[in-house]
N, C-alpha and C positions, 0 to 999 in steps of 0.2 A: 568462852563467852559465846552466846548465841548470835545467830545472824539476824534476829529480829531487832537488834539494837541499831539505832541511827548513827551513833558515834561511840567508839570504843578505844580505850587505851589499855594495853596489856603489858605489864611488867616493864614499863618504860624506864630506861636509864639514859641520862644525858649528861654531857660534860662540857665545860668550857676549859680547854687545855687540860691541865691535870686536876682541875676542880670537878668533883663528882657532884652534880647539882640535883638531879632526879634519881631517886633510889627505889626503883621498882614500883612506879605508880600504875595502878589499875583502876579503871572505872568504866561504866557503860551507861549510856543514856538512850532511852527510847524516844521515838517521835513524840513531841509535845511536853517532854520533861524539861526541867531547868535545873541547873546546878550552880552554886556559888563557890568561889575559891576564896578562902580566908587564910590569913597568916601575916606575920610580921614582914617587914622589908627583908629581902634576901632569902626568903623561904622557898622560891622556885615557882611562884605563880605565873609570872611572865614567861619563864623558860618552858613551863608546861604548855602554855598556849602556843608559843613559837614552835615547839616540837610537834604539836598536833597539826600546825599549819605547814610544816615542812621547812621552816626557816632555820631550825636547829635539827641536825640529824641525830637520832638516838643511836647509842652504841649497842643497845639491846632492847628488845621488846617490839611491839607492833602497834600501829595506828590503823583503824578500820573505819570507813565511812560507808554506811548502808551495807555492811558485810564485805566490802571490797578492801583488800589490803592496800593501803596508801602509804606504807612506811617509808618507801624510797621514792615516792612520786614527787614531782616538782610542785612547788606551792600553787601555781595556777591550776594544775590538774586536781589538786585537793579541793581548791575553792569551787571548781566546776562540779565536782562530785557532790 
């Protein structure tokens, strides 16, 4: 994915215990773009947001904000970026 993206998720996998919730989620948003998350209850929408914010740690993949890898950053550092 290119560094001209404002927010990126690349091949995110997240778990709660033994439950594999996110299975390789990838997307990218440029500045000014919007995206909606749709799906039934239990489909991983909230887990994706929590993973992007650093509240849930991904077991695999990367989170980037303005091209900076924030995958293992603290939630407050991600919010500042």
